N, C-alpha and C positions, 0 to 999 in steps of 0.2 A: 238577380243581383249576386255577385260572389262574394263570401266572406271568408277573410283568413280564419284558421282553425286557433282554438285556444281560448282562455278569458282574459281578461282585461283587469290588469291589478288595479286596486285603489288608487285614486290620485286624478291630477287632473291632466288632461290631454290636451295635446294642440291639434286640430283638425285644417287638414290644408286639403283644396280639391284644385285638380286639373281637368282639362277638358281632353276630350279624344276625338280629334278632327282628321277625317280622312282627307289624304293629301289631294284626291282627286276631286272632292265634293267642292263646288262653286258655293260661295255665299257662307263659308263657315259653319255648316250645319253640324251639331255638336250629336254625335252618335252616341256618346255616352261618357259620363263623370268618373274620374278615378280619385278617390279619397282615402288620405293617409291618416290615421291618428297615430300620435308618436307620445312617449311619456318615457322620459329617460333613456334607457336602451330597448323598451319595448315599442314595437309598432306593428300595426294592424293595417291592412289594404284591403278595399273593396270597390268593387266598380257597379255602376250603377245604369244601365242601359235608356236611352232616351224615350220615353212613351208620351212625350208631350206635355209633361208635367212639372218641369222644373220649377217655374217659376210660381207656381200655385203650391208645390210643397217648400220652396224656401219661404213661402209667405207665410206658412206656418210657424216659422222662426224668427222673422223679421217682418216689417213693414212693407209692402207690396212695391213702393219706390225702391225700396232699397235691394229688394230681391229680384227687382229688374235689373237695376244697374250691375249686380252682382252676375247675373246671368249673362249680360251683354258682355263683360268683362271677361269670364271665360268663353264665351263665344268668340272673342278676339283672340283666343290664344293665352289668355294671362292666367297665372295661377293665384 
């Protein structure tokens, strides 16, 4: 995992995620996810490689059905 340097100031951050879909892949295989946390002018970006656990990891934060739908949406190229 890559993490940008610096500390996060106090406050609420908006978190977005987007897929990294190789153009040559068939079936929209997600090679990694790019996360961006923003708060005012502060922004941090990091990339997480696909190790086959995205849905299981998302299920730690939300119910499994929502985690599955979220991953399918990202797999289809949506942010």
